[in-house]
C-alpha positions as CSV (number, residue, x, y, z in Angstrom):
1,M,0.0,0.0,0.0
2,L,2.8,2.4,0.9
3,S,6.2,2.5,-0.7
4,G,7.9,3.1,2.7
5,C,6.5,-0.2,4.1
6,R,7.3,-2.6,1.3
7,R,10.8,-3.3,2.5
8,A,9.2,-4.9,5.6
9,L,6.7,-7.1,3.8
10,P,8.5,-9.7,1.6
11,A,10.0,-11.8,4.4
12,A,6.7,-11.7,6.3
13,L,4.7,-12.7,3.2
14,R,7.1,-15.6,2.4
15,L,6.6,-16.8,6.0
16,A,2.8,-16.8,5.5
17,V,3.1,-18.8,2.3
18,R,5.5,-21.5,3.3
19,G,4.3,-22.3,6.9
20,W,6.2,-24.4,9.3
21,A,5.9,-27.6,11.3
22,G,3.3,-27.4,14.0
23,G,5.3,-28.9,16.9
24,R,4.5,-28.6,20.6
25,G,3.9,-25.0,21.5
26,R,4.0,-23.9,17.9
27,R,1.0,-23.2,15.6
28,R,0.8,-23.5,11.8
29,V,0.4,-20.4,9.7
30,S,-3.3,-19.8,8.8
31,T,-4.3,-19.2,5.2
32,S,-6.8,-16.6,6.6
33,W,-4.0,-14.2,7.5
34,S,-3.3,-11.1,5.4
35,P,-0.8,-8.2,5.7
36,V,-1.6,-5.9,8.6
37,G,-1.7,-2.6,6.8
38,A,-4.5,-3.8,4.4
39,A,-6.7,-4.5,7.4
40,F,-6.8,-0.8,8.2
41,D,-7.1,0.5,4.6
42,A,-10.0,2.9,4.0
43,K,-11.5,0.5,1.5
44,Q,-12.0,-2.2,4.1
45,Q,-14.9,-1.0,6.2
46,R,-15.7,-4.3,7.9
47,S,-13.8,-7.3,9.3
48,R,-13.8,-10.3,7.1
49,L,-16.0,-13.1,8.5
50,T,-15.9,-16.8,8.0
51,G,-19.1,-18.8,7.6
52,Q,-18.9,-20.3,11.1
53,S,-20.6,-18.8,14.2
54,T,-19.4,-18.4,17.7
55,G,-19.6,-16.1,20.7
56,L,-17.5,-13.1,21.8
57,F,-13.8,-13.8,21.5
58,G,-14.6,-17.3,20.3
59,V,-16.3,-18.3,23.6
60,P,-19.4,-20.2,22.5
61,E,-21.5,-19.3,25.5
62,L,-21.2,-15.6,24.8
63,S,-23.3,-15.5,21.7
64,S,-25.9,-13.7,23.8
65,P,-25.9,-11.7,27.1
66,E,-27.4,-14.6,29.0
67,G,-24.2,-16.6,28.2
68,F,-22.4,-14.7,30.9
69,Q,-24.4,-16.4,33.5
70,E,-23.5,-19.8,32.0
71,A,-19.8,-18.9,31.8
72,Q,-19.9,-17.6,35.4
73,E,-21.5,-20.8,36.7
74,K,-18.9,-22.9,34.9
75,A,-16.0,-20.9,36.4
76,L,-17.5,-21.0,39.9
77,Q,-18.0,-24.8,39.7
78,E,-14.4,-25.3,38.5
79,T,-13.3,-23.0,41.3
80,E,-15.0,-25.1,43.9
81,Q,-13.3,-28.3,42.6
82,L,-9.9,-26.7,42.5
83,V,-10.3,-25.3,46.1
84,Q,-11.0,-28.8,47.3
85,K,-8.0,-30.2,45.4
86,A,-5.7,-27.5,46.7
87,C,-6.8,-28.2,50.3
88,T,-6.0,-32.0,50.0
89,T,-2.7,-31.8,48.0
90,P,0.5,-32.2,49.9
91,P,3.2,-29.5,49.8
92,G,4.9,-29.3,46.4
93,P,5.0,-27.5,43.1
94,Q,1.6,-28.9,42.3
95,I,0.1,-26.6,44.9
96,V,1.3,-23.5,43.0
97,M,-0.1,-25.0,39.7
98,I,-3.5,-25.6,41.3
99,F,-3.6,-22.0,42.6
100,D,-2.8,-20.8,39.2
101,Q,-5.5,-22.9,37.6
102,L,-7.8,-21.4,40.2
103,S,-6.7,-17.9,39.2
104,D,-7.1,-18.7,35.5
105,A,-10.6,-20.2,35.9
106,L,-11.8,-16.9,37.4
107,C,-9.8,-14.5,35.3
108,R,-10.9,-16.1,32.0
109,V,-14.4,-14.9,32.8
110,A,-13.7,-11.8,34.9
111,D,-11.1,-10.2,32.5
112,L,-13.3,-10.7,29.5
113,A,-16.4,-9.3,31.4
114,D,-14.3,-6.4,32.6
115,F,-13.8,-5.3,29.0
116,V,-17.3,-6.0,27.7
117,K,-19.0,-4.1,30.5
118,I,-17.5,-0.8,29.3
119,A,-16.9,-1.4,25.6
120,H,-19.8,-3.4,24.1
121,P,-22.3,-1.3,22.2
122,D,-25.2,-3.4,23.4
123,F,-26.5,-2.4,26.9
124,A,-27.7,-5.9,27.6
125,F,-24.2,-7.3,27.1
126,R,-22.7,-4.5,29.3
127,E,-25.2,-5.1,32.1
128,A,-24.7,-8.9,32.1
129,A,-20.9,-8.4,32.0
130,E,-21.1,-6.0,34.9
131,E,-23.1,-8.4,37.0
132,T,-20.5,-11.2,36.2
133,C,-17.6,-8.9,37.3
134,R,-19.3,-8.3,40.6
135,N,-20.0,-12.0,41.3
136,I,-16.6,-13.2,40.3
137,G,-15.0,-10.3,42.3
138,T,-17.0,-11.3,45.4
139,M,-15.7,-14.9,45.0
140,V,-12.1,-13.7,44.7
141,E,-12.4,-11.7,47.9
142,K,-13.9,-14.7,49.7
143,L,-11.1,-17.0,48.5
144,N,-8.5,-14.5,49.7
145,T,-9.9,-14.9,53.3
146,N,-10.3,-18.7,53.1
147,I,-8.3,-20.1,56.0
148,E,-8.1,-23.7,54.8
149,L,-7.0,-22.6,51.3
150,C,-4.4,-20.3,52.8
151,Q,-3.1,-23.1,55.1
152,S,-2.3,-25.3,52.2
153,L,-0.1,-22.6,50.8
154,K,1.5,-21.9,54.2
155,Q,2.5,-25.5,54.5
156,L,4.3,-25.2,51.2
157,L,6.1,-22.0,52.1
158,A,7.1,-23.4,55.5
159,N,8.7,-26.5,54.0
160,K,12.3,-25.4,53.3
161,E,13.3,-28.5,51.5
162,V,10.5,-28.3,49.0
163,M,10.9,-24.5,48.6
164,D,14.6,-24.9,47.9
165,S,13.7,-27.3,45.1
166,L,11.4,-25.0,43.3
167,D,12.5,-22.8,40.4
168,P,12.6,-19.0,41.0
169,E,9.4,-18.3,39.1
170,T,7.4,-20.9,41.0
171,R,8.7,-19.5,44.4
172,Q,7.8,-16.0,43.3
173,V,4.3,-17.0,42.3
174,A,3.8,-18.9,45.6
175,E,4.9,-15.8,47.6
176,L,2.6,-13.5,45.5
177,F,-0.4,-15.7,46.3
178,M,0.4,-15.6,50.0
179,F,0.8,-11.8,49.6
180,D,-2.8,-11.7,48.3
181,F,-4.0,-13.5,51.4
182,E,-2.1,-11.2,53.7
183,I,-3.3,-7.8,52.3
184,S,-6.9,-9.2,52.3
185,G,-6.8,-9.8,56.1
186,I,-6.2,-13.6,56.4
187,H,-4.7,-13.0,59.8
188,L,-7.8,-11.4,61.2
189,D,-10.6,-13.2,63.2
190,E,-13.7,-14.4,61.4
191,E,-15.8,-11.3,62.1
192,K,-13.1,-8.9,60.8
193,R,-12.3,-11.2,57.8
194,K,-16.0,-10.9,56.8
195,R,-15.8,-7.2,57.2
196,A,-12.8,-7.1,55.0
197,V,-14.6,-9.0,52.3
198,D,-17.6,-6.7,52.5
199,L,-15.3,-3.6,52.3
200,N,-13.6,-5.1,49.2
201,V,-16.9,-5.8,47.5
202,K,-18.1,-2.3,48.4
203,I,-14.9,-0.8,46.9
204,L,-15.4,-2.8,43.7
205,D,-18.9,-1.4,43.4
206,L,-17.8,2.2,44.2
207,C,-15.0,1.9,41.6
208,N,-17.4,0.8,38.9
209,Q,-19.9,3.5,39.8
210,F,-17.2,6.2,39.8
211,L,-15.8,5.1,36.4
212,I,-19.2,5.1,34.8
213,G,-19.9,8.6,36.2
214,A,-16.5,9.8,35.0
215,H,-17.3,9.0,31.4
216,L,-20.9,10.3,31.3
217,P,-21.3,13.5,29.2
218,N,-22.8,16.6,30.7
219,K,-25.8,18.3,29.1
220,I,-26.8,21.9,28.8
221,D,-29.5,23.9,27.1
222,K,-28.1,24.8,23.7
223,Q,-29.5,28.3,24.0
224,I,-27.0,29.0,26.8
225,L,-24.0,28.7,24.5
226,P,-23.2,31.3,21.8
227,E,-24.5,30.1,18.5
228,H,-21.1,30.3,16.7
229,I,-19.5,27.7,19.0
230,R,-22.3,25.1,19.2
231,Y,-21.1,23.2,16.1
232,N,-18.1,22.0,18.2
233,F,-20.3,19.9,20.3
234,A,-22.8,17.1,19.9
235,V,-26.4,18.3,19.8
236,E,-29.3,16.2,21.1
237,G,-32.7,17.9,20.7
238,N,-32.6,21.1,22.7
239,Y,-29.4,20.1,24.5
240,I,-25.7,20.1,23.8
241,Q,-23.6,17.2,25.1
242,I,-20.2,17.9,26.4
243,T,-18.1,14.7,26.4
244,G,-14.6,16.1,27.0
245,L,-12.4,19.2,27.6
246,H,-11.7,20.0,23.9
247,A,-8.2,20.9,25.1
248,D,-6.7,21.1,21.6
249,C,-9.3,23.5,20.2
250,S,-7.8,26.9,19.2
251,D,-11.0,28.8,20.2
252,D,-10.6,30.0,23.8
253,L,-14.4,30.2,24.3
254,V,-14.9,26.6,23.2
255,R,-12.2,25.4,25.7
256,E,-13.7,27.5,28.5
257,A,-17.2,26.3,27.9
258,A,-16.1,22.6,27.7
259,Y,-14.0,23.0,30.8
260,K,-16.7,24.6,32.9
261,I,-19.5,22.4,31.8
262,F,-17.8,19.0,31.6
263,L,-16.1,19.5,35.0
264,Y,-19.2,21.1,36.6
265,P,-19.4,19.7,40.2
266,N,-21.5,16.6,40.5
267,A,-22.7,16.0,44.0
268,E,-23.3,12.3,43.4
269,Q,-19.9,11.8,41.9
270,L,-18.3,13.6,44.7
271,R,-20.1,11.5,47.3
272,C,-19.0,8.4,45.5
273,L,-15.4,9.4,45.5
274,E,-15.4,10.4,49.1
275,E,-17.0,7.1,50.1
276,L,-14.4,5.2,47.9
277,L,-11.5,6.9,49.6
278,T,-13.0,6.4,53.0
279,S,-13.6,2.7,52.4
280,R,-10.1,2.2,51.0
281,N,-8.6,3.7,54.1
282,H,-10.8,1.7,56.4
283,L,-9.8,-1.5,54.6
284,A,-6.1,-0.7,54.8
285,Q,-6.3,0.1,58.5
286,L,-8.4,-3.0,59.2
287,V,-5.7,-5.3,57.7
288,G,-2.8,-3.6,59.4
289,Y,-1.6,-0.7,57.2
290,N,-1.3,3.0,58.2
291,T,-2.9,4.2,54.9
292,F,-4.2,2.7,51.7
293,A,-1.1,3.9,49.9
294,H,1.1,1.8,52.2
295,R,-1.1,-1.2,51.3
296,A,-1.2,-0.5,47.5
297,L,2.5,0.1,47.2
298,Q,3.5,-3.2,48.6
299,G,5.3,-5.2,45.9
300,T,6.0,-2.3,43.6
301,M,9.5,-0.9,42.8
302,A,8.8,2.1,45.0
303,R,7.5,0.0,47.9
304,T,6.6,2.8,50.2
305,P,4.7,6.2,50.0
306,E,7.8,7.8,51.5
307,K,10.0,6.6,48.5
308,V,7.4,7.9,46.1
309,M,7.3,11.3,47.8
310,Q,11.1,11.5,47.7
311,F,11.0,10.8,44.0
312,L,8.3,13.3,43.2
313,E,9.7,16.1,45.5
314,T,13.2,15.7,44.0
315,L,11.7,15.9,40.5
316,S,9.6,18.9,41.4
317,D,12.5,20.8,42.8
318,R,14.5,20.2,39.6
319,L,11.7,21.3,37.4
320,F,10.4,24.3,39.3
321,Q,12.4,27.0,37.5
322,R,11.7,25.4,34.1
323,T,8.0,25.2,34.8
324,L,7.9,28.9,35.9
325,K,9.7,29.9,32.7
326,D,7.4,27.9,30.5
327,F,4.3,29.4,32.3
328,E,5.6,32.9,31.6
329,M,6.2,32.0,27.9
330,M,2.6,30.7,27.6
331,E,1.2,33.8,29.1
332,G,3.2,35.9,26.6
333,M,2.0,33.6,23.8
334,K,-1.6,34.1,24.8
335,M,-1.2,37.8,25.0
336,K,0.2,37.8,21.4
337,L,-2.7,35.6,20.1
338,N,-5.5,37.1,22.2
339,P,-4.5,40.6,23.5
340,Q,-8.0,41.2,24.9
341,N,-7.9,38.3,27.3
342,S,-4.3,37.5,28.0
343,K,-4.6,36.0,31.5
344,L,-3.8,32.3,31.4
345,M,-6.7,30.2,32.7
346,P,-7.0,26.6,33.7
347,W,-8.5,25.5,30.4
348,D,-5.6,27.2,28.5
349,H,-2.6,25.2,29.7
350,P,-2.9,22.1,27.5
351,Y,-3.5,24.1,24.4
352,Y,-0.8,26.7,24.8
353,S,1.7,24.2,26.0
354,G,1.1,22.4,22.7
355,V,1.5,25.7,20.8
356,L,4.7,26.4,22.7
357,R,6.1,23.0,21.8
358,A,5.1,23.5,18.1
359,E,6.9,26.8,18.0
360,R,9.9,25.7,20.0
361,Y,10.5,22.6,17.8
362,N,9.2,24.1,14.6
363,I,6.4,21.5,14.3
364,E,2.7,21.9,13.4
365,P,0.8,18.7,14.2
366,S,-1.8,19.2,11.5
367,L,0.8,19.2,8.8
368,Y,1.9,15.7,9.7
369,C,-1.5,13.9,9.8
370,P,-1.4,13.1,6.0
371,F,1.8,11.2,6.6
372,F,0.4,9.1,9.4
373,S,-2.5,7.1,8.0
374,L,-3.5,4.3,10.4
375,G,-2.5,1.6,7.8
376,A,1.0,3.2,7.4
377,C,1.5,3.3,11.2
378,M,0.5,-0.3,11.6
379,E,2.9,-1.3,8.9
380,G,5.5,0.8,10.7
381,L,4.9,-1.2,13.9
382,N,5.1,-4.4,11.9
383,F,8.5,-3.4,10.4
384,L,9.8,-2.4,13.9
385,F,8.7,-5.6,15.6
386,N,10.1,-7.7,12.7
387,Q,13.5,-6.0,12.9
388,L,13.7,-5.8,16.7
389,L,12.0,-9.0,17.8
390,G,11.5,-11.2,14.7
391,I,7.7,-10.7,15.0
392,S,5.1,-10.1,12.3
393,L,1.5,-8.9,12.6
394,Y,-1.2,-10.4,10.4
395,A,-4.9,-9.6,10.0
396,E,-7.0,-12.7,10.6
397,Q,-10.5,-13.6,9.5
398,T,-13.0,-13.8,12.3
399,E,-16.1,-15.9,12.9
400,K,-19.6,-14.6,13.1
401,G,-20.4,-13.4,16.6
402,E,-16.7,-13.2,17.6
403,L,-16.6,-9.4,17.4
404,W,-18.7,-6.8,19.3
405,C,-18.4,-4.2,16.5
406,E,-17.9,-4.7,12.7
407,D,-14.9,-2.3,12.6
408,V,-12.8,-4.3,15.1
409,R,-9.8,-6.0,13.6
410,K,-8.1,-9.2,14.9
411,L,-4.4,-9.5,14.6
412,A,-2.3,-12.7,14.9
413,V,1.2,-12.1,16.4
414,V,3.7,-14.5,14.8
415,H,7.3,-15.1,15.7
416,E,9.7,-16.2,12.9
417,N,10.8,-19.3,14.8
418,E,8.3,-19.8,17.6
419,G,5.1,-19.5,15.5
420,L,1.8,-18.0,16.7
421,L,2.3,-16.1,20.0
422,G,-1.2,-14.8,20.6
423,Y,-4.0,-12.4,19.3
424,I,-4.6,-8.7,19.5
425,Y,-8.1,-7.4,18.9
426,C,-7.9,-3.8,17.7
427,D,-10.9,-1.7,18.7
428,F,-9.6,1.5,17.3
429,Y,-12.5,3.6,16.2
430,Q,-14.9,6.1,17.8
431,R,-18.5,5.0,18.4
432,A,-21.4,6.1,20.5
433,D,-21.2,5.1,24.2
434,K,-17.5,4.1,23.9
435,P,-15.2,5.6,26.5
436,H,-12.8,8.2,25.2
437,Q,-9.7,6.5,26.5
438,D,-6.8,4.5,25.2
439,C,-6.5,1.2,27.0
440,H,-5.0,-2.3,26.9
441,F,-7.1,-5.1,28.3
442,T,-6.0,-8.7,29.0
443,I,-8.8,-11.0,27.9
444,R,-6.9,-14.3,28.5
445,G,-3.5,-14.7,30.1
446,G,-0.8,-16.9,28.8
447,R,0.2,-20.0,30.7
448,L,1.7,-23.5,30.3
449,R,-1.2,-26.0,30.4
450,K,-1.1,-29.5,31.9
451,D,-0.9,-31.0,28.4
452,G,2.3,-29.2,27.6
453,E,0.7,-26.7,25.2
454,Y,0.9,-23.0,25.9
455,Q,-2.4,-21.1,26.4
456,L,-2.0,-18.2,24.0
457,P,-2.6,-14.7,25.4
458,V,-5.5,-12.6,24.0
459,V,-5.7,-8.8,24.5
460,V,-7.7,-5.9,23.3
461,L,-6.3,-2.5,22.4
462,M,-8.9,0.2,22.6
463,L,-8.4,3.7,21.0
464,S,-10.7,6.5,19.9
465,L,-9.6,7.2,16.4
466,P,-11.7,8.9,13.7
467,H,-13.2,6.8,10.9
468,S,-11.9,7.0,7.4
469,T,-13.8,9.2,4.9
470,R,-14.5,8.9,1.2
471,S,-11.5,11.1,0.5
472,S,-8.9,9.8,3.0
473,P,-8.0,6.9,5.3
474,T,-8.0,7.4,9.0
475,L,-5.2,9.9,9.7
476,L,-3.4,10.2,13.0
477,T,-2.1,13.3,14.7
478,P,1.4,12.8,16.2
479,G,-0.2,12.4,19.6
480,M,-2.5,9.7,18.3
481,M,0.4,7.9,16.7
482,E,2.4,8.0,19.9
483,N,-0.6,6.6,21.8
484,L,-0.9,3.8,19.3
485,F,2.8,2.9,19.8
486,H,2.3,3.2,23.6
487,E,-0.7,0.7,23.7
488,M,1.1,-1.6,21.3
489,G,4.0,-1.7,23.8
490,H,1.5,-3.1,26.4
491,A,0.3,-5.7,23.8
492,M,3.9,-6.9,23.1
493,H,4.5,-7.2,26.8
494,S,1.4,-9.5,26.9
495,M,2.4,-11.5,23.8
496,L,6.1,-12.0,24.7
497,G,5.7,-12.8,28.4
498,R,6.1,-16.6,28.3
499,T,5.5,-17.3,32.0
500,R,4.5,-20.7,33.3
501,Y,1.7,-19.2,35.3
502,Q,-1.1,-16.8,34.1
503,H,-1.1,-15.1,37.5
504,V,2.0,-13.3,36.5
505,T,1.6,-13.2,32.7
506,G,2.5,-10.1,30.6
507,T,1.2,-6.9,32.3
508,R,0.2,-8.7,35.5
509,C,3.1,-7.1,37.3
510,P,3.6,-4.0,39.5
511,T,2.1,-0.8,38.0
512,D,5.4,1.1,38.1
513,F,7.0,-1.6,35.9
514,A,4.0,-2.3,33.7
515,E,4.3,1.1,32.0
516,V,8.0,0.7,31.0
517,P,7.4,-1.3,27.8
518,S,4.6,1.0,26.7
519,I,6.6,4.2,27.4
520,L,9.7,2.8,25.7
521,M,7.6,2.5,22.5
522,E,7.0,6.3,22.7
523,Y,10.8,6.8,22.2
524,F,10.7,4.6,19.1
525,A,7.6,6.6,17.9
526,S,9.6,9.9,18.2
527,D,12.8,8.6,16.5
528,Y,13.2,9.8,12.9
529,R,14.8,6.5,11.8
530,V,11.8,4.6,12.9
531,V,9.2,7.1,11.5
532,N,11.1,7.3,8.2
533,Q,10.3,3.7,7.5
534,F,6.6,4.2,7.2
535,A,5.6,7.9,7.1
536,R,4.5,8.7,3.6
537,H,1.8,11.1,2.3
538,F,-1.4,9.0,1.8
539,Q,-2.0,10.7,-1.6
540,T,1.4,11.5,-3.0
541,G,3.7,9.0,-1.3
542,Q,6.5,11.6,-1.0
543,A,9.2,11.3,1.6
544,W,8.5,13.4,4.6
545,Q,10.4,16.2,6.3
546,L,12.8,14.7,8.9
547,R,12.0,17.4,11.4
548,F,9.2,15.9,13.3
549,S,9.7,15.3,17.1
550,H,7.8,15.6,20.2
551,L,8.7,16.2,23.8
552,V,8.9,12.9,25.6
553,G,8.7,14.2,29.1
554,Y,5.2,15.7,29.4
555,G,3.4,15.5,32.6
556,A,1.8,12.3,33.9
557,K,-1.0,11.7,36.4
558,Y,0.6,9.0,38.5
559,Y,4.1,8.5,40.0
560,S,4.3,5.0,38.4
561,Y,4.0,6.6,35.0
562,L,6.8,9.0,35.8
563,M,9.0,6.3,37.2
564,S,8.3,4.0,34.3
565,R,9.1,6.8,31.9
566,A,12.5,7.3,33.7
567,I,13.3,3.6,33.3
568,A,12.2,3.6,29.7
569,S,14.4,6.7,29.1
570,M,17.4,4.9,30.5
571,V,16.7,1.8,28.5
572,W,16.3,3.8,25.3
573,K,19.5,5.8,25.7
574,Q,21.6,2.9,26.8
575,C,20.3,0.2,24.5
576,F,18.4,1.6,21.5
577,V,19.3,5.3,20.7
578,Q,22.3,4.3,18.6
579,N,20.2,1.8,16.6
580,P,16.5,1.4,17.2
581,F,16.4,-1.8,15.1
582,D,19.2,-3.6,16.9
583,R,18.1,-7.2,17.0
584,A,20.6,-8.2,19.7
585,M,19.3,-5.5,22.0
586,G,15.7,-6.5,21.1
587,E,16.4,-10.1,22.1
588,R,18.0,-8.9,25.3
589,Y,15.0,-6.6,26.0
590,R,12.6,-9.6,25.5
591,R,14.8,-11.9,27.7
592,E,15.4,-9.5,30.6
593,M,12.2,-7.4,30.7
594,L,9.3,-8.8,28.7
595,A,9.5,-12.5,29.2
596,H,8.9,-12.6,33.0
597,G,5.6,-10.7,33.4
598,G,5.2,-10.4,37.2
599,G,7.2,-13.6,37.8
600,K,10.3,-11.8,38.7
601,E,11.1,-8.8,40.9
602,P,10.7,-5.7,38.7
603,M,13.9,-4.1,39.9
604,L,15.9,-7.3,39.1
605,M,14.5,-7.1,35.5
606,V,15.6,-3.4,35.3
607,Q,19.0,-4.3,36.6
608,G,19.3,-7.1,34.1
609,M,18.6,-4.7,31.2
610,L,20.7,-1.7,32.5
611,Q,23.4,-3.7,34.2
612,K,23.0,-1.5,37.3
613,S,20.5,-0.7,40.0
614,P,19.1,2.9,39.4
615,S,18.6,5.2,42.3
616,V,16.0,8.0,42.8
617,E,18.5,10.5,41.6
618,D,19.0,8.4,38.4
619,F,15.3,8.4,37.8
620,V,15.1,12.2,38.2
621,N,18.2,12.7,36.0
622,A,16.7,10.6,33.2
623,L,13.5,12.6,33.2
624,V,15.2,16.0,33.3
625,S,17.7,15.0,30.6
626,D,14.8,14.3,28.3
627,L,13.6,17.9,28.7
628,D,17.1,19.3,28.2
629,Q,17.8,17.3,25.1
630,D,17.8,19.4,21.9
631,F,15.6,17.2,19.7
632,E,15.6,19.6,16.8
633,T,19.4,19.5,16.6
634,F,19.4,15.8,17.0
635,F,17.1,15.2,14.1
636,M,18.6,17.8,11.8
637,D,22.2,16.6,12.5
638,S,21.0,13.1,11.6
639,E,19.9,13.9,8.1
């Protein structure tokens, strides 16, 4: 489709034609596969379907909303059998395997339902999935306070001879299961354990309620808004719906209206949040922690709230003067563009910071959209993964009933030697009632089954991209392209994690490590050598200007994102900045960081990749150096 991508395709296409032997743990190439770029071509409006019929994600029961009840009952019956088996099995590695089977039985239903409850366009499916999530979640909390079940694991952990005979991953998983018991209050008396279960279930309900409320639009009588800005919003009868902040809009009045209406205080939402925070704090103190933060940070790289604050305060001190200077520059920029109203307001910051970046680095995002068609970006990812990891992406035909929306695409992830690694469902396009957020969802975790076959991971990537038009394919802004690379980083983490246990598969690891692979992909997305492989004008095919860059250190909402960004920065500079297609480094990255999921201490994975143990000061230095780097000079000197 695009001349810049054809260099990546021949080897991949030859692979699809010749196939390979389907030995244990390897799958034959399907004749239903096609090149990934074509799947996102403007001419292909619907996923190709086979003549067979099934349910969502190929689960037969889920051909209707009522199927969730059936899937839930099967999972709970299997759970009961596995609990009995775990309680009667002597200490040994089999105990860990049974616990993981127990986890898998519940997660296979709960993870799928967790996605369906927010993304399916049919309310009946969403409602059924939400009920299933609640019921499975309640069972999980009861199991986490089951004394007899915990005792079977304790006997294993107390047996030094057996523990010494276990491999490191099995020991880690056994300890993680015990950790789940401990933070759930297994040490409490019966009355307090029941209270802990009730609090956990209440927290699940409050989280769901708050998330639903956070995505609901706000309505206002359309007569209240000036007529000349109404077209920026969705109109429903006599009302205008505000679904977001419109932070990138150049019209100050549109941004102001969106900010004030969308964020207008909601008493019910505030009550829900306050109750959620109170319940979390009560639970933490009930099970023996000072605060919810102390409980939540157990097992992460940071480990304690004090370490997090040290990191954030050190970073804040280093960035204070820079932030003050940028604020003054944004005020000056607003004065130049809007002299009648030059005061910088809360709804101005995202827009004018973007304008400042565009001016500082001589970029105008709208000029680059024609070079970033979705099909071209997917071919770019395919080329990068092929060079770095020996992986190719193929579009696969789906069965009737497998998808929840006709514009969803299913990708097979194939390694040149290992064969089929898993599946990625790409739910990329905007639609009514779909949350405006970019997310990665695990639908099924990878694990080694009893028969020796590997249970292939299945994930969904959800974006909110515009549909193609008659005159052009779906075109991405630089920010959209970066988000696509980010989420695909999560997907590769899920695909390449080849853990024995699904409890620690892929992204099932501490939050402050889980974001490292995704943020590292942002560095690839902003490197001219990578972008030059696929960025071609969708109409003319010309080579693009090698001057595009974007600041890689913009603000993040959570410390874990910042800490992950610092690690990703160090990995990028130490391992990939010289050659982003370095296969040896790609294999090392897979071996040291992607393969283990949560089955290895995250800091040990970082040490394995960087060959050193980074300090808080190292994290801060990495983030600050990203801001100090002269990207314009880097790109121009590299031409």
